[in-house]
C-alpha positions in Angstrom: 103.7 114.1 99.6 105.4 113.1 102.9 106.7 109.9 101.4 109.9 111.4 99.9 110.6 113.3 103.1 110.3 110.1 105.2 112.5 108.2 102.8 115.1 110.9 103.1 114.8 110.6 106.9 115.5 106.9 106.6 119.1 107.8 105.6 119.6 110.4 108.3 121.6 109.4 111.4 120.2 112.4 113.3 116.6 111.2 112.6 117.6 107.6 113.5 118.8 108.8 116.9 115.8 110.9 117.5 113.2 108.3 116.6 115.1 105.4 118.2 115.2 107.4 121.5 111.4 108.1 121.6 109.8 106.0 124.4 106.8 105.0 122.2 108.9 103.9 119.2 109.4 100.3 120.2 105.7 99.7 120.8 105.0 101.0 117.3 107.9 99.1 115.7 106.6 95.9 117.2 103.6 96.2 115.0 105.8 95.7 111.9 108.8 93.8 113.4 107.7 91.2 115.9 111.1 90.2 117.3 114.8 90.9 117.6 116.1 87.3 117.5 115.4 83.9 115.9 114.1 82.7 119.3 111.6 85.6 119.3 110.4 84.8 115.9 109.8 81.1 116.1 106.4 81.4 117.9 105.3 83.9 115.2 106.2 81.4 112.5 104.3 78.6 114.3 101.3 80.8 114.9 101.0 82.1 111.3 101.6 78.8 109.6 99.1 77.2 111.9 96.5 79.6 110.6 97.1 78.6 107.0 99.6 81.3 106.0 103.0 81.1 104.5 106.0 83.4 105.3 109.1 85.0 103.9 111.6 85.9 106.6 113.8 89.0 106.5 116.7 89.7 108.9 116.6 93.5 108.9 119.8 95.5 108.2 121.1 97.2 105.1 123.7 99.9 105.7 126.7 97.9 106.5 130.2 99.4 106.2 132.6 96.5 106.6 133.1 92.9 105.2 132.9 91.6 108.8 129.3 93.0 109.0 128.5 91.3 105.7 129.8 88.0 107.1 127.7 88.5 110.2 124.6 89.0 108.1 125.3 85.7 106.2 125.7 84.0 109.6 122.4 85.4 110.9 120.6 83.9 107.9 122.4 80.6 108.3 121.2 80.5 112.0 117.7 81.2 110.7 118.0 78.2 108.3 119.0 76.0 111.2 116.0 77.0 113.2 113.7 76.4 110.2 115.2 73.0 109.7 113.8 71.9 113.1 110.3 73.2 112.3 110.1 71.1 109.1 107.9 73.6 107.2 109.7 73.4 103.9 108.7 76.0 101.3 106.0 77.3 103.5 108.7 79.5 105.1 111.2 81.0 102.7 113.7 83.9 103.1 114.1 87.3 101.6 117.6 89.0 101.5 118.9 92.4 100.6 122.3 92.1 98.9 123.4 95.4 100.4 123.4 93.5 103.7 125.8 91.0 102.2 128.3 93.6 101.2 127.1 94.7 97.7 128.0 98.4 98.2 131.5 97.7 99.5 134.7 97.5 97.4 134.4 94.4 95.3 130.8 94.3 96.5 129.3 92.3 93.7 131.6 89.3 94.2 131.4 89.7 98.0 127.6 89.7 98.0 127.5 86.7 95.7 130.0 84.8 97.9 128.0 85.6 101.1 124.5 84.9 99.7 125.4 81.6 98.0 125.8 79.6 101.2 122.4 80.9 102.4 120.7 79.8 99.2 122.4 76.4 99.3 121.4 75.9 103.0 117.8 77.0 102.2 117.6 74.4 99.4 118.9 71.7 101.7 115.8 72.1 104.0 113.3 72.3 101.1 112.9 76.1 100.8 114.3 79.0 98.9 115.5 82.6 98.9 114.2 85.7 97.2 116.5 88.6 96.4 114.9 91.9 97.4 115.2 94.9 95.1 116.8 98.0 96.4 117.4 101.4 94.8 117.9 101.4 91.0 121.7 101.7 91.1 121.9 98.2 92.6 119.7 96.3 90.2 122.1 95.3 87.5 124.2 93.6 90.1 121.2 92.0 91.8 119.9 90.6 88.5 123.3 89.2 87.6 123.6 87.5 91.0 120.1 86.2 90.6 121.0 84.7 87.2 124.1 83.1 88.6 122.3 81.6 91.6 119.6 80.2 89.4 122.1 78.0 87.5 122.4 75.8 90.6 119.2 76.8 92.5 116.6 77.6 89.8 113.9 78.3 92.5 115.7 81.4 93.6 113.4 84.4 93.3 113.8 88.1 92.8 111.8 91.3 93.2 110.9 93.9 90.6 109.5 97.4 91.3 106.6 98.8 89.3 107.6 102.5 89.7 110.9 102.0 87.7 110.7 102.6 83.9 113.0 99.6 83.3 110.7 97.1 85.0 108.4 96.3 82.1 111.4 95.0 80.1 112.8 93.2 83.2 109.4 91.5 83.6 109.3 90.3 80.0 112.8 88.8 80.5 112.0 87.2 83.8 108.6 85.7 82.9 110.0 82.4 81.9 109.4 78.8 83.1 110.6 78.2 86.6 111.1 81.8 87.6 109.7 83.3 90.8 109.1 87.0 90.6 107.7 89.3 93.3 106.1 92.5 92.0 105.9 95.5 94.4 105.3 99.1 93.8 108.6 100.3 95.1 109.7 101.9 98.4 112.9 103.9 97.7 113.3 107.5 96.8 114.0 107.5 93.1 114.5 110.4 90.7 112.1 111.3 88.0 114.6 110.3 85.3 114.2 106.6 86.3 110.9 106.2 88.0 107.2 107.3 87.9 106.4 109.8 90.6 102.6 109.8 90.6 100.5 107.1 92.3 98.2 106.6 89.3 101.2 106.1 87.0 102.7 103.5 89.3 99.4 101.7 89.6 99.0 101.5 85.8 102.5 100.3 85.4 101.9 97.7 88.2 98.9 96.3 86.2 100.8 96.2 82.9 103.7 94.3 84.5 101.5 92.0 86.5 99.7 91.0 83.2 103.1 90.2 81.7 103.9 87.9 84.7 100.5 86.2 84.8 100.6 85.5 81.0 104.2 84.3 81.3 105.5 80.9 82.3 106.9 81.7 85.7 105.4 82.0 89.2 104.1 85.5 90.0 104.2 86.8 93.6 101.8 89.7 94.0 103.3 92.1 96.6 100.5 94.6 97.4 98.0 95.6 100.1 95.9 97.5 97.6 92.4 96.0 97.5 91.9 97.1 93.9 95.2 95.6 92.7 94.4 92.4 94.6 91.1 92.1 92.7 92.8 92.9 89.4 95.4 90.2 90.1 92.7 87.6 90.7 91.1 88.5 87.4 94.4 88.5 85.5 95.1 85.1 86.9 91.7 83.8 85.9 92.1 85.1 82.3 95.6 83.5 82.2 94.1 80.1 83.3 96.2 80.0 86.5 95.1 77.8 89.4 95.3 79.2 92.9 98.6 77.4 93.6 100.2 78.9 90.5 100.7 82.4 92.0 100.6 83.9 95.4 99.9 87.1 97.3 102.4 88.6 99.6 101.8 91.3 102.3 103.8 92.7 105.2 103.4 91.5 108.7 101.3 93.9 110.7 99.4 95.4 107.8 95.9 94.2 106.8 96.2 91.0 108.8 92.5 90.2 108.4 93.0 90.3 104.6 95.8 87.7 105.0 93.4 85.3 106.6 90.6 86.0 104.2 92.7 85.2 101.1 94.1 82.1 102.7 90.6 81.0 103.7 89.5 81.4 100.0 92.2 79.0 99.0 94.9 81.5 97.8 98.5 81.1 98.7 99.1 84.0 101.1 102.7 84.7 102.2 103.4 87.2 105.0 106.7 89.2 104.7 108.0 89.0 108.3 111.1 91.0 109.4 113.0 90.7 112.6 116.3 91.9 114.1 117.7 94.9 115.9 118.7 97.1 112.9 115.0 98.0 112.2 115.2 101.7 111.4 115.4 101.7 107.6 112.8 99.0 107.2 110.4 100.8 109.6 110.8 104.2 107.9 109.9 102.7 104.5 106.8 101.2 106.0 105.8 104.7 107.2 106.5 106.2 103.7 104.6 103.5 101.8 101.2 104.2 103.4 99.8 107.3 105.0 97.8 105.1 107.5 101.0 103.8 108.9 102.3 107.3 109.5 99.1 108.3 111.1 99.3 105.2 113.3 102.8 106.2 114.4 101.9 109.9 115.0 98.8 109.0 117.1 100.9 106.7 119.2 103.6 109.4 119.7 100.9 111.9 120.7 99.0 109.6 123.0 102.1 108.7 124.9 102.9 112.4 125.1 
């Protein structure tokens, strides 16, 4: 029940100031966001890939208000590509981007976001990796899917994210489950109205399984974004029924959550990709992690109380 409250707080400047000022916050944030700069994050990349894991990197930040900020976001990703070039890890380390960070919500935002994200996708392809377009709230999705389609004309490996709690997603999954597509399925982490999204956990879980079956039976490459042990087991069974080999789909989980499970799945021969965020504008990302799972909120509350 606290999830919608926390998601509302993620848009509150007052709550941002309050939580950011709490002395314990940085210690807790570090659990989910292990660095503020590319230099901070390189040792994390080397450690995780050295343990048999793959990564998708996210430079945090969404609520930009000027074209100059969108350009700065583009440049931050291009700087990340340059550091990845030196590591020579290819597709083992890809990138995730939020189009809002590239100017999608500004005047002329669709064209601006496309113009800013294209150089990042091009640079990623040049070092042997790719980019996945993250889904945001439902009002942004038509633009996101149109940009995804445009980018795939030149860079067919470009991925996208779909969210199980939205009513529209089953139709989106059927359209996207084509040869060469890369689709990450998540439950959804934005506050959405009942007119467009399931509100109850059991409804979202059922939708997730239906959509995952569509992706597994399709011709694309499914990316299973979940920490739920039951859904992970179901994904393995759906993959088996669809005749998929372990390298024909992958699991994705967030940095700092169920790290032992990351290693277990990788040790069993599964492709296991860790969604790893970094940067200074961490507030929105952090609050959604608290909203997604009660255990994360309890962890934060205990830390606040223990530091008094």
